[in-house]
MOPAC internal coordinates of N, CA, C and O (Angstrom, degrees):
PM7 1SCF
backbone

  N    0.0000 0     0.00 0     0.00 0    0    0    0
  C    1.5271 1     0.00 0     0.00 0    1    0    0
  C    1.5471 1   110.65 1     0.00 0    2    1    0
  O    1.2310 1   120.08 1   -45.82 1    3    2    1
  N    1.2540 1   117.46 1   134.18 1    3    2    1
  C    1.4383 1   126.11 1  -173.69 1    5    3    2
  C    1.5470 1   105.30 1   -79.99 1    6    5    3
  O    1.2310 1   122.09 1   -48.54 1    7    6    5
  N    1.2953 1   113.60 1   131.46 1    7    6    5
  C    1.5288 1   122.42 1   174.72 1    9    7    6
  C    1.4280 1   109.04 1   -79.26 1   10    9    7
  O    1.2310 1   120.32 1   -46.30 1   11   10    9
  N    1.2395 1   116.99 1   133.70 1   11   10    9
  C    1.5348 1   121.35 1   171.41 1   13   11   10
  C    1.5038 1   109.79 1  -127.25 1   14   13   11
  O    1.2310 1   122.33 1   -51.95 1   15   14   13
  N    1.3558 1   113.15 1   128.05 1   15   14   13
  C    1.4720 1   121.95 1  -176.20 1   17   15   14
  C    1.6144 1   100.93 1   -72.54 1   18   17   15
  O    1.2310 1   118.77 1   -32.07 1   19   18   17
  N    1.2802 1   119.96 1   147.93 1   19   18   17
  C    1.4385 1   128.27 1   179.27 1   21   19   18
  C    1.5504 1   110.83 1   -62.37 1   22   21   19
  O    1.2310 1   120.81 1   145.74 1   23   22   21
  N    1.2971 1   116.06 1   -34.26 1   23   22   21
  C    1.4511 1   121.12 1  -177.21 1   25   23   22
  C    1.5309 1   110.37 1   -70.03 1   26   25   23
  O    1.2310 1   120.72 1   143.54 1   27   26   25
  N    1.3441 1   116.23 1   -36.46 1   27   26   25
  C    1.4471 1   118.13 1   178.76 1   29   27   26
  C    1.6546 1   110.11 1   -66.15 1   30   29   27
  O    1.2310 1   121.40 1   140.03 1   31   30   29
  N    1.3322 1   114.94 1   -39.97 1   31   30   29
  C    1.4340 1   120.14 1   179.74 1   33   31   30
  C    1.5696 1   107.79 1   -61.13 1   34   33   31
  O    1.2310 1   118.46 1   130.40 1   35   34   33
  N    1.2764 1   120.54 1   -49.60 1   35   34   33
  C    1.4016 1   125.22 1  -177.89 1   37   35   34
  C    1.5329 1   111.03 1   -61.07 1   38   37   35
  O    1.2310 1   119.67 1   141.37 1   39   38   37
  N    1.3096 1   118.24 1   -38.63 1   39   38   37
  C    1.4682 1   123.47 1  -172.16 1   41   39   38
  C    1.5510 1   104.94 1   -71.97 1   42   41   39
  O    1.2310 1   118.36 1   140.10 1   43   42   41
  N    1.3755 1   120.73 1   -39.90 1   43   42   41
  C    1.3936 1   122.75 1   178.87 1   45   43   42
  C    1.5613 1   113.01 1   -70.88 1   46   45   43
  O    1.2310 1   120.62 1   149.77 1   47   46   45
  N    1.3659 1   116.43 1   -30.23 1   47   46   45
  C    1.4359 1   120.48 1  -178.68 1   49   47   46
  C    1.5595 1   108.49 1   -70.31 1   50   49   47
  O    1.2310 1   120.43 1   135.62 1   51   50   49
  N    1.3500 1   116.78 1   -44.38 1   51   50   49
  C    1.4119 1   122.61 1  -174.05 1   53   51   50
  C    1.5849 1   114.61 1   -81.98 1   54   53   51
  O    1.2310 1   119.97 1   176.08 1   55   54   53
  N    1.2358 1   117.66 1    -3.92 1   55   54   53
  C    1.4381 1   120.77 1  -178.55 1   57   55   54
  C    1.5144 1   115.59 1   -53.91 1   58   57   55
  O    1.2310 1   118.29 1   134.36 1   59   58   57
  N    1.2704 1   120.87 1   -45.64 1   59   58   57
  C    1.3927 1   128.99 1  -174.84 1   61   59   58
  C    1.5592 1   116.02 1   -75.61 1   62   61   59
  O    1.2310 1   118.93 1   169.09 1   63   62   61
  N    1.2982 1   119.64 1   -10.91 1   63   62   61
  C    1.4563 1   123.71 1  -179.18 1   65   63   62
  C    1.5281 1   110.06 1   -98.23 1   66   65   63
  O    1.2310 1   120.98 1   -39.65 1   67   66   65
  N    1.2930 1   115.73 1   140.35 1   67   66   65
  C    1.4971 1   119.14 1   177.24 1   69   67   66
  C    1.5166 1   111.25 1   -72.04 1   70   69   67
  O    1.2310 1   118.83 1   -41.82 1   71   70   69
  N    1.2643 1   119.84 1   138.18 1   71   70   69
  C    1.4744 1   121.18 1  -176.67 1   73   71   70
  C    1.5331 1   107.04 1   -80.90 1   74   73   71
  O    1.2310 1   120.41 1    -9.10 1   75   74   73
  N    1.2636 1   116.83 1   170.90 1   75   74   73
  C    1.3859 1   123.28 1   176.02 1   77   75   74
  C    1.4985 1   115.42 1   -57.93 1   78   77   75
  O    1.2310 1   120.45 1   149.37 1   79   78   77
  N    1.3060 1   116.75 1   -30.63 1   79   78   77
  C    1.5241 1   119.05 1  -178.49 1   81   79   78
  C    1.4389 1   109.72 1   -80.76 1   82   81   79
  O    1.2310 1   117.95 1   159.55 1   83   82   81
  N    1.3257 1   121.50 1   -20.45 1   83   82   81
  C    1.5016 1   120.78 1  -176.80 1   85   83   82
  C    1.5690 1   111.01 1   -92.23 1   86   85   83
  O    1.2310 1   120.36 1   170.02 1   87   86   85
  N    1.2620 1   116.92 1    -9.98 1   87   86   85
  C    1.5534 1   119.63 1   179.40 1   89   87   86
  C    1.6296 1   105.77 1   -74.05 1   90   89   87
  O    1.2310 1   123.09 1   -54.11 1   91   90   89
  N    1.2752 1   111.69 1   125.89 1   91   90   89
  C    1.4739 1   122.38 1   178.60 1   93   91   90
  C    1.5245 1   108.80 1  -101.10 1   94   93   91
  O    1.2310 1   117.61 1   -73.40 1   95   94   93
  N    1.2683 1   122.15 1   106.60 1   95   94   93
  C    1.4587 1   125.45 1   177.12 1   97   95   94
  C    1.4918 1   111.92 1  -157.51 1   98   97   95
  O    1.2310 1   119.48 1   -26.15 1   99   98   97
  N    1.3242 1   118.59 1   153.85 1   99   98   97
  C    1.4069 1   121.10 1   179.61 1  101   99   98
  C    1.4700 1   111.63 1    79.56 1  102  101   99
  O    1.2310 1   122.40 1    -4.45 1  103  102  101
  N    1.3385 1   113.02 1   175.55 1  103  102  101
  C    1.4814 1   118.17 1  -178.14 1  105  103  102
  C    1.4838 1   112.65 1   -84.45 1  106  105  103
  O    1.2310 1   120.42 1   -37.34 1  107  106  105
  N    1.3175 1   116.80 1   142.66 1  107  106  105
  C    1.4330 1   121.57 1  -178.54 1  109  107  106
  C    1.5908 1   106.67 1   -93.71 1  110  109  107
  O    1.2310 1   119.83 1   -50.52 1  111  110  109
  N    1.3135 1   117.93 1   129.48 1  111  110  109
  C    1.4180 1   121.27 1   177.12 1  113  111  110
  C    1.4825 1   108.27 1  -118.31 1  114  113  111
  O    1.2310 1   119.04 1   -57.17 1  115  114  113
  N    1.3181 1   119.44 1   122.83 1  115  114  113
  C    1.4521 1   125.32 1   178.56 1  117  115  114
  C    1.4563 1   113.83 1  -100.26 1  118  117  115
  O    1.2310 1   119.46 1   -60.39 1  119  118  117
  N    1.3291 1   118.63 1   119.61 1  119  118  117
  C    1.4625 1   125.98 1   177.14 1  121  119  118
  C    1.5432 1   108.04 1  -117.75 1  122  121  119
  O    1.2310 1   120.05 1   -77.15 1  123  122  121
  N    1.2663 1   117.51 1   102.85 1  123  122  121
  C    1.4275 1   122.34 1  -177.12 1  125  123  122
  C    1.5217 1   113.08 1    69.30 1  126  125  123
  O    1.2310 1   119.46 1    58.81 1  127  126  125
  N    1.2999 1   118.64 1  -121.19 1  127  126  125
  C    1.4261 1   122.99 1   178.30 1  129  127  126
  C    1.5394 1   114.06 1   -95.88 1  130  129  127
  O    1.2310 1   119.19 1   175.68 1  131  130  129
  N    1.3906 1   119.15 1    -4.32 1  131  130  129
  C    1.4187 1   123.96 1  -176.30 1  133  131  130
  C    1.5017 1   109.27 1   -98.58 1  134  133  131
  O    1.2310 1   119.16 1   -39.99 1  135  134  133
  N    1.2760 1   119.22 1   140.01 1  135  134  133
  C    1.3916 1   127.75 1   173.95 1  137  135  134
  C    1.5116 1   111.15 1  -108.46 1  138  137  135
  O    1.2310 1   119.70 1   -65.54 1  139  138  137
  N    1.3658 1   118.17 1   114.46 1  139  138  137
  C    1.3940 1   123.96 1  -172.48 1  141  139  138
  C    1.6076 1   106.99 1   -94.20 1  142  141  139
  O    1.2310 1   119.54 1   -44.95 1  143  142  141
  N    1.2953 1   118.48 1   135.05 1  143  142  141
  C    1.4630 1   121.66 1   176.61 1  145  143  142
  C    1.5265 1   107.48 1  -117.32 1  146  145  143
  O    1.2310 1   120.00 1   -30.37 1  147  146  145
  N    1.3311 1   117.60 1   149.63 1  147  146  145
  C    1.4558 1   119.72 1   170.60 1  149  147  146
  C    1.5355 1   110.90 1   -64.26 1  150  149  147
  O    1.2310 1   117.86 1   -44.65 1  151  150  149
  N    1.2815 1   121.69 1   135.35 1  151  150  149
  C    1.4077 1   124.36 1  -178.68 1  153  151  150
  C    1.5316 1   109.03 1   -99.00 1  154  153  151
  O    1.2310 1   121.67 1   -27.93 1  155  154  153
  N    1.3824 1   114.41 1   152.07 1  155  154  153
  C    1.4111 1   118.72 1  -178.34 1  157  155  154
  C    1.5996 1   110.73 1   -72.07 1  158  157  155
  O    1.2310 1   120.89 1   -42.59 1  159  158  157
  N    1.2351 1   115.89 1   137.41 1  159  158  157
  C    1.5399 1   119.10 1   178.12 1  161  159  158
  C    1.5071 1   108.93 1   -92.67 1  162  161  159
  O    1.2310 1   123.06 1     0.81 1  163  162  161
  N    1.3046 1   111.74 1  -179.19 1  163  162  161
  C    1.5074 1   117.58 1  -168.55 1  165  163  162
  C    1.5893 1   107.04 1   -76.77 1  166  165  163
  O    1.2310 1   117.66 1   152.22 1  167  166  165
  N    1.3032 1   122.07 1   -27.78 1  167  166  165
  C    1.3018 1   120.50 1  -178.77 1  169  167  166
  C    1.5390 1   115.29 1  -107.04 1  170  169  167
  O    1.2310 1   120.82 1  -162.58 1  171  170  169
  N    1.3134 1   116.03 1    17.42 1  171  170  169
  C    1.3982 1   119.63 1   177.71 1  173  171  170
  C    1.5482 1   111.08 1   -81.69 1  174  173  171
  O    1.2310 1   118.57 1   -23.93 1  175  174  173
  N    1.2701 1   120.33 1   156.07 1  175  174  173
  C    1.4877 1   120.93 1  -179.56 1  177  175  174
  C    1.5032 1   111.11 1   -69.13 1  178  177  175
  O    1.2310 1   119.93 1   -32.54 1  179  178  177
  N    1.3532 1   117.73 1   147.46 1  179  178  177
  C    1.3526 1   122.93 1  -171.72 1  181  179  178
  C    1.5763 1   107.22 1   -70.08 1  182  181  179
  O    1.2310 1   120.52 1   -39.12 1  183  182  181
  N    1.3718 1   116.61 1   140.88 1  183  182  181
  C    1.4897 1   120.52 1  -177.90 1  185  183  182
  C    1.5773 1   115.44 1   -65.31 1  186  185  183
  O    1.2310 1   119.78 1   169.55 1  187  186  185
  N    1.3266 1   118.03 1   -10.45 1  187  186  185
  C    1.4965 1   120.83 1   179.39 1  189  187  186
  C    1.5609 1   110.45 1   -84.16 1  190  189  187
  O    1.2310 1   119.55 1  -178.44 1  191  190  189
  N    1.3461 1   118.46 1     1.56 1  191  190  189
  C    1.4819 1   122.03 1  -179.50 1  193  191  190
  C    1.4947 1   111.39 1    62.99 1  194  193  191
  O    1.2310 1   118.19 1  -146.32 1  195  194  193
  N    1.3098 1   121.05 1    33.68 1  195  194  193
  C    1.4315 1   122.67 1   173.59 1  197  195  194
  C    1.4447 1   115.60 1   -86.06 1  198  197  195
  O    1.2310 1   119.93 1   169.25 1  199  198  197
  N    1.3046 1   117.73 1   -10.75 1  199  198  197
  C    1.4403 1   129.13 1   179.83 1  201  199  198
  C    1.5670 1   113.16 1    85.62 1  202  201  199
  O    1.2310 1   119.36 1   176.75 1  203  202  201
  N    1.3362 1   118.83 1    -3.25 1  203  202  201
  C    1.3580 1   123.61 1   178.95 1  205  203  202
  C    1.6137 1   110.13 1   -77.81 1  206  205  203
  O    1.2310 1   121.30 1   -15.42 1  207  206  205
  N    1.3065 1   115.13 1   164.58 1  207  206  205
  C    1.4131 1   121.72 1   177.62 1  209  207  206
  C    1.4936 1   107.04 1   -82.12 1  210  209  207
  O    1.2310 1   118.56 1   -35.94 1  211  210  209
  N    1.3455 1   120.35 1   144.06 1  211  210  209
  C    1.4256 1   126.12 1  -176.90 1  213  211  210
  C    1.5615 1   108.38 1   -81.09 1  214  213  211
  O    1.2310 1   120.10 1   180.00 1  215  214  213

């Protein structure tokens, strides 16, 4: 039997979903050289469009 580390399984499972940093929503505000994006809150819908809460 092949041993699989738990971290490898998690990374393969989450590969298809966009991360919080890749989600583009809200207004962008630029202060100096930094670009600030609106972050997802606890009760916002999941960015994968599954309809579940994030």
